OpenMM code with the backbone's topology and positions (N, CA, C; nanometers):
from openmm import Vec3, app, unit

residues = "UNK UNK UNK UNK UNK UNK UNK UNK UNK UNK UNK UNK UNK UNK UNK UNK UNK UNK UNK UNK UNK UNK UNK UNK UNK UNK UNK UNK UNK UNK UNK UNK UNK UNK UNK UNK UNK UNK UNK UNK UNK UNK UNK UNK UNK UNK UNK UNK UNK UNK UNK UNK UNK UNK UNK UNK UNK UNK UNK UNK UNK UNK UNK UNK UNK UNK UNK UNK UNK UNK UNK UNK UNK UNK UNK UNK UNK UNK UNK UNK UNK UNK UNK UNK UNK UNK UNK UNK UNK UNK UNK UNK UNK UNK UNK UNK UNK UNK UNK UNK UNK UNK UNK UNK UNK UNK UNK UNK UNK UNK UNK UNK UNK UNK UNK UNK UNK UNK UNK UNK UNK UNK UNK UNK UNK UNK UNK UNK UNK UNK UNK UNK UNK UNK UNK UNK UNK UNK UNK UNK UNK UNK UNK UNK UNK UNK UNK UNK UNK UNK UNK UNK UNK UNK UNK UNK UNK".split()
positions = [
    Vec3(16.0049, 0.2007, 10.3208),
    Vec3(15.9426, 0.1056, 10.4109),
    Vec3(15.8390, 0.1782, 10.4964),
    Vec3(15.7184, 0.1303, 10.4945),
    Vec3(15.6109, 0.1909, 10.5727),
    Vec3(15.5993, 0.1193, 10.7069),
    Vec3(15.6110, 0.1963, 10.8139),
    Vec3(15.5997, 0.1407, 10.9486),
    Vec3(15.4510, 0.1312, 10.9840),
    Vec3(15.4063, 0.0156, 11.0330),
    Vec3(15.2652, 0.0021, 11.0714),
    Vec3(15.2251, 0.1099, 11.1731),
    Vec3(15.1032, 0.1579, 11.1605),
    Vec3(15.0539, 0.2682, 11.2432),
    Vec3(15.0738, 0.2460, 11.3935),
    Vec3(15.0341, 0.1324, 11.4516),
    Vec3(15.0543, 0.1161, 11.5970),
    Vec3(15.2020, 0.1226, 11.6376),
    Vec3(15.2885, 0.0624, 11.5586),
    Vec3(15.4318, 0.0669, 11.5894),
    Vec3(15.4846, 0.2097, 11.5786),
    Vec3(15.4421, 0.2811, 11.4754),
    Vec3(15.4871, 0.4191, 11.4553),
    Vec3(15.4512, 0.5049, 11.5771),
    Vec3(15.3266, 0.4971, 11.6223),
    Vec3(15.2859, 0.5801, 11.7356),
    Vec3(15.3461, 0.5315, 11.8676),
    Vec3(15.3667, 0.4038, 11.8824),
    Vec3(15.4340, 0.3525, 12.0022),
    Vec3(15.5786, 0.4028, 12.0067),
    Vec3(15.6425, 0.4081, 11.8911),
    Vec3(15.7790, 0.4625, 11.8851),
    Vec3(15.7793, 0.6113, 11.9203),
    Vec3(15.6815, 0.6866, 11.8700),
    Vec3(15.6706, 0.8290, 11.9052),
    Vec3(15.6560, 0.8456, 12.0563),
    Vec3(15.5654, 0.7691, 12.1150),
    Vec3(15.5417, 0.7785, 12.2588),
    Vec3(15.6683, 0.7437, 12.3360),
    Vec3(15.7325, 0.6348, 12.2981),
    Vec3(15.8528, 0.5896, 12.3688),
    Vec3(15.9663, 0.6905, 12.3580),
    Vec3(15.9867, 0.7432, 12.2393),
    Vec3(16.0919, 0.8433, 12.2203),
    Vec3(16.0617, 0.9693, 12.3005),
    Vec3(15.9375, 1.0139, 12.2972),
    Vec3(15.9001, 1.1331, 12.3739),
    Vec3(15.9141, 1.1096, 12.5239),
    Vec3(15.8797, 0.9909, 12.5703),
    Vec3(15.8956, 0.9606, 12.7127),
    Vec3(16.0436, 0.9615, 12.7516),
    Vec3(16.1279, 0.9070, 12.6665),
    Vec3(16.2716, 0.9086, 12.6936),
    Vec3(16.3240, 1.0528, 12.6950),
    Vec3(16.2785, 1.1328, 12.5997),
    Vec3(16.3191, 1.2740, 12.5968),
    Vec3(16.2668, 1.3476, 12.7201),
    Vec3(16.1450, 1.3143, 12.7630),
    Vec3(16.0887, 1.3759, 12.8838),
    Vec3(16.1757, 1.3428, 13.0050),
    Vec3(16.2127, 1.2163, 13.0195),
    Vec3(16.2971, 1.1756, 13.1321),
    Vec3(16.4317, 1.2473, 13.1281),
    Vec3(16.4879, 1.2587, 13.0083),
    Vec3(16.6163, 1.3291, 12.9931),
    Vec3(16.6000, 1.4770, 13.0295),
    Vec3(16.4887, 1.5364, 12.9891),
    Vec3(16.4603, 1.6765, 13.0221),
    Vec3(16.4484, 1.6946, 13.1738),
    Vec3(16.3770, 1.6024, 13.2390),
    Vec3(16.3660, 1.6088, 13.3851),
    Vec3(16.5040, 1.6086, 13.4497),
    Vec3(16.5903, 1.5202, 13.4020),
    Vec3(16.7257, 1.5117, 13.4580),
    Vec3(16.8030, 1.6398, 13.4294),
    Vec3(16.7887, 1.6915, 13.3092),
    Vec3(16.8620, 1.8112, 13.2678),
    Vec3(16.8248, 1.9340, 13.3514),
    Vec3(16.6961, 1.9494, 13.3826),
    Vec3(16.6537, 2.0676, 13.4588),
    Vec3(16.6669, 2.0492, 13.6099),
    Vec3(16.7104, 1.9316, 13.6528),
    Vec3(16.7379, 1.9104, 13.7940),
    Vec3(16.6272, 1.8469, 13.8748),
    Vec3(16.5255, 1.7921, 13.8096),
    Vec3(16.4169, 1.7287, 13.8851),
    Vec3(16.4591, 1.5967, 13.9486),
    Vec3(16.5772, 1.5495, 13.9156),
    Vec3(16.6262, 1.4238, 13.9739),
    Vec3(16.7343, 1.4487, 14.0777),
    Vec3(16.7691, 1.5732, 14.1005),
    Vec3(16.8673, 1.6025, 14.2046),
    Vec3(16.8388, 1.7368, 14.2725),
    Vec3(16.8728, 1.8481, 14.2113),
    Vec3(16.8588, 1.9791, 14.2749),
    Vec3(16.7139, 2.0112, 14.3139),
    Vec3(16.6194, 1.9821, 14.2260),
    Vec3(16.4775, 2.0122, 14.2507),
    Vec3(16.3953, 1.8837, 14.2679),
    Vec3(16.4561, 1.7872, 14.3308),
    Vec3(16.3960, 1.6545, 14.3447),
    Vec3(16.2605, 1.6571, 14.4171),
    Vec3(16.2408, 1.7525, 14.5032),
    Vec3(16.1140, 1.7615, 14.5774),
    Vec3(15.9954, 1.7862, 14.4837),
    Vec3(16.0209, 1.8474, 14.3689),
    Vec3(15.9142, 1.8765, 14.2726),
    Vec3(15.8905, 1.7619, 14.1748),
    Vec3(15.9791, 1.6655, 14.1730),
    Vec3(15.9714, 1.5559, 14.0752),
    Vec3(15.8372, 1.4828, 14.0741),
    Vec3(15.7843, 1.4399, 14.1903),
    Vec3(15.6580, 1.3647, 14.1861),
    Vec3(15.5429, 1.4431, 14.1227),
    Vec3(15.5460, 1.5735, 14.1345),
    Vec3(15.4367, 1.6555, 14.0827),
    Vec3(15.4553, 1.6881, 13.9348),
    Vec3(15.5733, 1.7322, 13.8990),
    Vec3(15.5973, 1.7734, 13.7613),
    Vec3(15.6081, 1.6558, 13.6642),
    Vec3(15.6493, 1.5407, 13.7149),
    Vec3(15.6591, 1.4246, 13.6261),
    Vec3(15.5213, 1.3786, 13.5787),
    Vec3(15.4170, 1.4164, 13.6516),
    Vec3(15.2807, 1.3806, 13.6116),
    Vec3(15.2404, 1.4475, 13.4797),
    Vec3(15.3084, 1.5552, 13.4427),
    Vec3(15.2782, 1.6218, 13.3161),
    Vec3(15.3070, 1.5322, 13.1957),
    Vec3(15.3908, 1.4317, 13.2155),
    Vec3(15.4246, 1.3412, 13.1049),
    Vec3(15.3048, 1.2594, 13.0582),
    Vec3(15.1957, 1.2585, 13.1344),
    Vec3(15.0756, 1.1843, 13.0957),
    Vec3(15.0181, 1.2389, 12.9645),
    Vec3(15.0468, 1.3635, 12.9340),
    Vec3(14.9950, 1.4215, 12.8098),
    Vec3(15.0560, 1.3569, 12.6852),
    Vec3(15.1734, 1.2986, 12.6982),
    Vec3(15.2387, 1.2365, 12.5825),
    Vec3(15.1551, 1.1211, 12.5277),
    Vec3(15.1205, 1.0204, 12.6081),
    Vec3(15.0385, 0.9121, 12.5514),
    Vec3(14.8972, 0.9559, 12.5158),
    Vec3(14.8432, 1.0544, 12.5849),
    Vec3(14.7096, 1.1027, 12.5504),
    Vec3(14.7104, 1.1641, 12.4110),
    Vec3(14.8056, 1.2523, 12.3868),
    Vec3(14.8137, 1.3190, 12.2562),
    Vec3(14.8413, 1.2187, 12.1449),
    Vec3(14.9407, 1.1315, 12.1639),
    Vec3(14.9737, 1.0369, 12.0578),
    Vec3(14.8683, 0.9280, 12.0419),
    Vec3(14.7999, 0.8928, 12.1496),
    Vec3(14.6880, 0.7980, 12.1380),
    Vec3(14.5768, 0.8570, 12.0534),
    Vec3(14.5464, 0.9829, 12.0778),
    Vec3(14.4465, 1.0536, 11.9973),
    Vec3(14.4901, 1.0605, 11.8510),
    Vec3(14.6161, 1.0995, 11.8293),
    Vec3(14.6656, 1.1123, 11.6918),
    Vec3(14.6662, 0.9779, 11.6185),
    Vec3(14.6942, 0.8698, 11.6895),
    Vec3(14.6945, 0.7365, 11.6275),
    Vec3(14.5546, 0.7004, 11.5784),
    Vec3(14.4552, 0.7226, 11.6629),
    Vec3(14.3175, 0.6897, 11.6240),
    Vec3(14.2701, 0.7843, 11.5139),
    Vec3(14.3081, 0.9091, 11.5225),
    Vec3(14.2725, 1.0054, 11.4174),
    Vec3(14.3344, 0.9636, 11.2836),
    Vec3(14.4595, 0.9210, 11.2879),
    Vec3(14.5278, 0.8732, 11.1676),
    Vec3(14.4575, 0.7493, 11.1117),
    Vec3(14.4212, 0.6568, 11.1984),
    Vec3(14.3499, 0.5357, 11.1563),
    Vec3(14.2154, 0.5722, 11.0938),
    Vec3(14.1462, 0.6668, 11.1555),
    Vec3(14.0168, 0.7105, 11.1027),
    Vec3(14.0327, 0.7703, 10.9636),
    Vec3(14.1383, 0.8468, 10.9426),
    Vec3(14.1589, 0.9050, 10.8091),
    Vec3(14.1932, 0.7970, 10.7060),
    Vec3(14.2601, 0.6901, 10.7500),
    Vec3(14.2875, 0.5770, 10.6597),
    Vec3(14.1589, 0.5047, 10.6212),
    Vec3(14.0578, 0.5156, 10.7064),
    Vec3(13.9292, 0.4485, 10.6835),
    Vec3(13.8262, 0.5458, 10.6249),
    Vec3(13.8725, 0.6445, 10.5506),
    Vec3(13.7860, 0.7423, 10.4835),
    Vec3(13.6988, 0.8223, 10.5799),
    Vec3(13.7534, 0.8535, 10.6971),
    Vec3(13.6852, 0.9428, 10.7897),
    Vec3(13.5841, 0.8784, 10.8822),
    Vec3(13.5698, 0.7477, 10.8759),
    Vec3(13.4783, 0.6802, 10.9685),
    Vec3(13.5536, 0.5710, 11.0425),
    Vec3(13.5214, 0.5565, 11.1692),
    Vec3(13.5843, 0.4518, 11.2494),
    Vec3(13.4848, 0.4062, 11.3557),
    Vec3(13.4761, 0.2765, 11.3724),
    Vec3(13.3877, 0.2218, 11.4750),
    Vec3(13.4595, 0.2246, 11.6094),
    Vec3(13.3821, 0.2063, 11.7142),
    Vec3(13.4406, 0.1992, 11.8472),
    Vec3(13.5436, 0.0863, 11.8530),
    Vec3(13.5080, -0.0293, 11.7972),
    Vec3(13.5981, -0.1448, 11.8007),
    Vec3(13.7277, -0.1167, 11.7266),
    Vec3(13.7196, -0.0567, 11.6090),
    Vec3(13.8401, -0.0249, 11.5325),
    Vec3(13.9284, 0.0746, 11.6081),
    Vec3(13.8644, 0.1759, 11.6668),
    Vec3(13.9396, 0.2766, 11.7421),
    Vec3(14.0055, 0.2147, 11.8653),
    Vec3(13.9291, 0.1307, 11.9358),
    Vec3(13.9830, 0.0670, 12.0558),
    Vec3(14.0980, -0.0272, 12.0211),
    Vec3(14.0813, -0.1076, 11.9181),
    Vec3(14.1890, -0.1999, 11.8789),
    Vec3(14.3145, -0.1248, 11.8360),
    Vec3(14.2966, -0.0124, 11.7698),
    Vec3(14.4121, 0.0696, 11.7322),
    Vec3(14.4831, 0.1184, 11.8576),
    Vec3(14.4069, 0.1719, 11.9524),
    Vec3(14.4660, 0.2214, 12.0767),
    Vec3(14.5327, 0.1125, 12.1577),
    Vec3(14.4677, -0.0025, 12.1676),
    Vec3(14.5244, -0.1142, 12.2444),
    Vec3(14.6540, -0.1639, 12.1799),
    Vec3(14.6579, -0.1684, 12.0477),
    Vec3(14.7803, -0.2104, 11.9784),
    Vec3(14.8950, -0.1151, 12.0100),
    Vec3(14.8665, 0.0146, 12.0081),
    Vec3(14.9688, 0.1144, 12.0422),
    Vec3(15.0149, 0.0939, 12.1864),
    Vec3(14.9214, 0.0695, 12.2762),
    Vec3(14.9531, 0.0515, 12.4186),
    Vec3(15.0413, -0.0715, 12.4405),
    Vec3(15.0072, -0.1819, 12.3792),
    Vec3(15.0838, -0.3061, 12.3992),
    Vec3(15.2277, -0.2887, 12.3486),
    Vec3(15.2425, -0.2290, 12.2330),
    Vec3(15.3780, -0.2078, 12.1789),
    Vec3(15.4545, -0.1091, 12.2660),
    Vec3(15.3868, -0.0047, 12.3125),
    Vec3(15.4516, 0.0931, 12.4005),
    Vec3(15.4952, 0.0276, 12.5313),
    Vec3(15.4153, -0.0639, 12.5837),
    Vec3(15.4514, -0.1343, 12.7072),
    Vec3(15.5779, -0.2178, 12.6866),
    Vec3(15.5882, -0.2815, 12.5718),
    Vec3(15.7093, -0.3586, 12.5404),
    Vec3(15.8296, -0.2650, 12.5291),
    Vec3(15.8095, -0.1507, 12.4650),
    Vec3(15.9192, -0.0547, 12.4471),
    Vec3(15.9552, 0.0183, 12.5765),
    Vec3(15.8690, 0.0096, 12.6771),
    Vec3(15.8985, 0.0735, 12.8053),
    Vec3(16.0238, 0.0136, 12.8693),
    Vec3(16.0495, -0.1124, 12.8433),
    Vec3(16.1676, -0.1775, 12.9022),
    Vec3(16.2968, -0.1130, 12.8502),
    Vec3(16.3188, -0.1068, 12.7178),
    Vec3(16.4419, -0.0413, 12.6732),
    Vec3(16.4474, 0.1074, 12.7089),
    Vec3(16.3335, 0.1752, 12.7143),
    Vec3(16.3333, 0.3164, 12.7547),
    Vec3(16.3891, 0.3291, 12.8964),
    Vec3(16.3410, 0.2454, 12.9881),
    Vec3(16.3904, 0.2494, 13.1255),
    Vec3(16.5397, 0.2147, 13.1326),
    Vec3(16.5791, 0.1123, 13.0591),
    Vec3(16.7202, 0.0716, 13.0615),
    Vec3(16.8109, 0.1811, 13.0076),
    Vec3(16.7750, 0.2394, 12.8954),
    Vec3(16.8564, 0.3470, 12.8363),
    Vec3(16.8658, 0.4642, 12.9327),
    Vec3(16.7518, 0.5027, 12.9875),
    Vec3(16.7543, 0.6177, 13.0778),
    Vec3(16.8392, 0.5904, 13.2014),
    Vec3(16.8155, 0.4794, 13.2679),
    Vec3(16.8814, 0.4556, 13.3962),
    Vec3(17.0271, 0.4122, 13.3850),
    Vec3(17.0660, 0.3552, 13.2715),
    Vec3(17.2057, 0.3139, 13.2571),
    Vec3(17.2914, 0.4158, 13.1835),
    Vec3(17.2321, 0.4925, 13.0916),
    Vec3(17.3147, 0.5834, 13.0109),
    Vec3(17.2853, 0.7306, 13.0324),
    Vec3(17.1624, 0.7670, 13.0556),
    Vec3(17.1307, 0.9094, 13.0683),
    Vec3(17.1466, 0.9567, 13.2118),
    Vec3(17.0906, 0.8848, 13.3083),
    Vec3(17.1016, 0.9249, 13.4482),
    Vec3(17.1256, 0.8030, 13.5372),
    Vec3(17.2500, 0.7549, 13.5400),
    Vec3(17.2793, 0.6359, 13.6206),
    Vec3(17.2720, 0.6600, 13.7717),
    Vec3(17.2586, 0.7849, 13.8145),
    Vec3(17.2509, 0.8149, 13.9574),
    Vec3(17.1073, 0.8369, 14.0056),
    Vec3(17.0104, 0.8148, 13.9177),
    Vec3(16.8702, 0.8390, 13.9512),
    Vec3(16.8287, 0.7671, 14.0792),
    Vec3(16.8533, 0.6375, 14.0854),
    Vec3(16.8076, 0.5603, 14.2009),
    Vec3(16.8801, 0.6012, 14.3287),
    Vec3(17.0091, 0.6249, 14.3202),
    Vec3(17.0847, 0.6697, 14.4382),
    Vec3(17.0275, 0.8005, 14.4919),
    Vec3(17.0010, 0.8945, 14.4004),
    Vec3(16.9488, 1.0246, 14.4414),
    Vec3(16.8084, 1.0120, 14.5016),
    Vec3(16.7241, 0.9299, 14.4409),
    Vec3(16.5877, 0.9124, 14.4913),
    Vec3(16.5873, 0.8443, 14.6286),
    Vec3(16.6713, 0.7435, 14.6446),
    Vec3(16.6808, 0.6743, 14.7735),
    Vec3(16.7285, 0.7713, 14.8815),
    Vec3(16.8332, 0.8454, 14.8500),
    Vec3(16.8875, 0.9418, 14.9461),
    Vec3(16.7812, 1.0451, 14.9850),
    Vec3(16.7101, 1.0966, 14.8884),
    Vec3(16.6058, 1.1956, 14.9170),
    Vec3(16.4944, 1.1359, 15.0040),
    Vec3(16.4479, 1.0172, 14.9676),
    Vec3(16.3388, 0.9529, 15.0423),
    Vec3(16.3793, 0.9267, 15.1867),
    Vec3(16.5007, 0.8793, 15.2073),
    Vec3(16.5477, 0.8476, 15.3421),
    Vec3(16.5725, 0.9752, 15.4223),
    Vec3(16.6416, 1.0720, 15.3620),
    Vec3(16.6755, 1.1959, 15.4333),
    Vec3(16.5538, 1.2804, 15.4676),
    Vec3(16.4448, 1.2624, 15.3959),
    Vec3(16.3251, 1.3415, 15.4219),
    Vec3(16.2177, 1.2622, 15.4956),
    Vec3(16.2567, 1.1483, 15.5511),
    Vec3(16.1666, 1.0689, 15.6326),
    Vec3(16.0502, 1.0067, 15.5570),
    Vec3(16.0638, 0.9937, 15.4266),
    Vec3(15.9555, 0.9366, 15.3459),
    Vec3(15.9565, 0.7839, 15.3485),
    Vec3(16.0722, 0.7259, 15.3757),
    Vec3(16.0807, 0.5802, 15.3874),
    Vec3(16.2130, 0.5404, 15.4512),
    Vec3(16.2190, 0.4144, 15.4916),
    Vec3(16.3435, 0.3607, 15.5469),
    Vec3(16.4374, 0.3297, 15.4302),
    Vec3(16.5651, 0.3114, 15.4581),
    Vec3(16.6579, 0.2762, 15.3497),
    Vec3(16.6172, 0.1472, 15.2770),
    Vec3(16.5662, 0.0507, 15.3529),
    Vec3(16.5262, -0.0774, 15.2917),
    Vec3(16.4050, -0.0587, 15.2005),
    Vec3(16.3051, 0.0160, 15.2487),
    Vec3(16.1852, 0.0407, 15.1673),
    Vec3(16.2205, 0.1195, 15.0416),
    Vec3(16.3032, 0.2204, 15.0569),
    Vec3(16.3433, 0.3024, 14.9420),
    Vec3(16.4193, 0.2183, 14.8399),
    Vec3(16.5082, 0.1318, 14.8870),
    Vec3(16.5846, 0.0468, 14.7955),
    Vec3(16.4946, -0.0530, 14.7230),
    Vec3(16.3889, -0.0990, 14.7907),
    Vec3(16.2952, -0.1916, 14.7256),
    Vec3(16.2138, -0.1212, 14.6178),
    Vec3(16.1852, 0.0070, 14.6365),
    Vec3(16.1039, 0.0819, 14.5406),
    Vec3(16.1887, 0.1408, 14.4286),
    Vec3(16.3021, 0.2003, 14.4642),
    Vec3(16.3865, 0.2691, 14.3656),
    Vec3(16.4968, 0.1769, 14.3145),
    Vec3(16.4619, 0.0935, 14.2184),
    Vec3(16.5595, 0.0077, 14.1517),
    Vec3(16.5085, -0.0229, 14.0115),
    Vec3(16.5947, -0.0719, 13.9274),
    Vec3(16.5593, -0.0900, 13.7863),
    Vec3(16.4475, -0.1922, 13.7672),
    Vec3(16.4489, -0.2992, 13.8427),
    Vec3(16.3436, -0.4004, 13.8286),
    Vec3(16.2075, -0.3412, 13.8639),
    Vec3(16.2009, -0.2708, 13.9746),
    Vec3(16.0762, -0.2088, 14.0184),
    Vec3(16.0268, -0.1086, 13.9142),
    Vec3(16.1171, -0.0273, 13.8619),
    Vec3(16.0753, 0.0745, 13.7651),
    Vec3(16.0328, 0.0134, 13.6320),
    Vec3(16.0948, -0.0954, 13.5913),
    Vec3(16.0516, -0.1628, 13.4686),
    Vec3(15.9111, -0.2198, 13.4882),
    Vec3(15.8886, -0.2841, 13.6007),
    Vec3(15.7556, -0.3404, 13.6287),
    Vec3(15.6515, -0.2292, 13.6347),
    Vec3(15.6822, -0.1223, 13.7069),
    Vec3(15.5893, -0.0097, 13.7165),
    Vec3(15.5612, 0.0513, 13.5793),
    Vec3(15.6638, 0.0635, 13.4995),
    Vec3(15.6493, 0.1245, 13.3674),
    Vec3(15.5630, 0.0391, 13.2752),
    Vec3(15.5886, -0.0900, 13.2726),
    Vec3(15.5119, -0.1798, 13.1860),
    Vec3(15.3669, -0.1885, 13.2335),
    Vec3(15.3471, -0.2143, 13.3623),
    Vec3(15.2099, -0.2255, 13.4142),
    Vec3(15.1348, -0.0931, 13.4063),
    Vec3(15.2018, 0.0159, 13.4372),
    Vec3(15.1390, 0.1474, 13.4279),
    Vec3(15.0978, 0.1795, 13.2854),
    Vec3(15.1835, 0.1454, 13.1910),
    Vec3(15.1509, 0.1674, 13.0502),
    Vec3(15.0297, 0.0854, 13.0101),
    Vec3(15.0267, -0.0409, 13.0507),
    Vec3(14.9131, -0.1264, 13.0147),
    Vec3(14.7823, -0.0785, 13.0782),
    Vec3(14.7861, -0.0457, 13.2057),
    Vec3(14.6631, -0.0054, 13.2753),
    Vec3(14.6158, 0.1318, 13.2269),
    Vec3(14.6993, 0.2322, 13.2422),
    Vec3(14.6569, 0.3676, 13.2074),
    Vec3(14.6461, 0.3860, 13.0560),
    Vec3(14.7312, 0.3181, 12.9820),
    Vec3(14.7227, 0.3258, 12.8364),
    Vec3(14.5918, 0.2720, 12.7832),
    Vec3(14.5459, 0.1620, 12.8403),
    Vec3(14.4181, 0.1061, 12.7951),
    Vec3(14.3000, 0.1918, 12.8385),
    Vec3(14.3110, 0.2584, 12.9519),
    Vec3(14.2061, 0.3533, 12.9918),
    Vec3(14.2028, 0.4696, 12.8914),
    Vec3(14.3190, 0.5203, 12.8578),
    Vec3(14.3274, 0.6273, 12.7579),
    Vec3(14.2711, 0.5785, 12.6244),
    Vec3(14.3076, 0.4570, 12.5835),
    Vec3(14.2587, 0.4018, 12.4568),
    Vec3(14.1066, 0.3906, 12.4572),
    Vec3(14.0508, 0.3493, 12.5682),
    Vec3(13.9050, 0.3365, 12.5805),
    Vec3(13.8363, 0.4726, 12.5669),
    Vec3(13.8873, 0.5715, 12.6375),
    Vec3(13.8283, 0.7055, 12.6319),
    Vec3(13.8413, 0.7645, 12.4915),
    Vec3(13.9596, 0.7512, 12.4317),
    Vec3(13.9802, 0.8025, 12.2960),
    Vec3(13.8874, 0.7321, 12.1979),
    Vec3(13.8727, 0.6018, 12.2109),
    Vec3(13.7825, 0.5262, 12.1206),
    Vec3(13.6387, 0.5748, 12.1351),
    Vec3(13.5965, 0.6009, 12.2582),
    Vec3(13.4601, 0.6514, 12.2791),
    Vec3(13.4414, 0.7894, 12.2153),
    Vec3(13.5423, 0.8711, 12.2237),
    Vec3(13.5326, 1.0083, 12.1711),
    Vec3(13.5516, 1.0159, 12.0205),
    Vec3(13.6283, 0.9248, 11.9646),
    Vec3(13.6654, 0.9339, 11.8224),
    Vec3(13.5757, 0.8534, 11.7292),
    Vec3(13.4953, 0.7622, 11.7831),
    Vec3(13.4107, 0.6797, 11.6969),
    Vec3(13.3167, 0.7683, 11.6174),
    Vec3(13.2848, 0.7198, 11.5001),
    Vec3(13.1921, 0.7960, 11.4160),
    Vec3(13.0666, 0.7103, 11.3942),
    Vec3(12.9598, 0.7764, 11.3706),
    Vec3(12.8345, 0.7069, 11.3449),
    Vec3(12.8161, 0.6953, 11.1950),
    Vec3(12.7649, 0.5816, 11.1508),
    Vec3(12.7464, 0.5622, 11.0070),
    Vec3(12.6080, 0.6047, 10.9670),
] * unit.nanometer
topology = app.Topology()
chain = topology.addChain("A")
for resn in residues:
    res = topology.addResidue(resn, chain)
    for name in ("N", "CA", "C"):
        topology.addAtom(name, app.Element.getBySymbol(name[0]), res)
């Protein structure tokens, strides 16, 4: 069974993001080294950039080495939309099975370090908020990445 290219790359991105989150938890960025979490978690942006590039490169090779801006952009957008849908189960799996104490630890850190009140922290650090942030962030930043990759990967005929 051949998996369609956008689905294949969206699955790669989603799996890598889940592994990244698990790695963060494993090395202590969600508890012992929580102060570094906001900075080091930004490194995960390379995952969709790399796989977005590889998806368009793969599509270009399927098209005999040439790809228009529109074809490249549509490929990237398809990957982004599927990845945004898959962001929901990624968040659920991570927060319910891999690190069920994530929100408690983040709230405690934010409150104890004067970054927010308990009410503000609870409004930000919860599963609903993180699902919304994950889906919207994927759509916004993913489409920006798709646009840039399409501009860079297009070929002239």
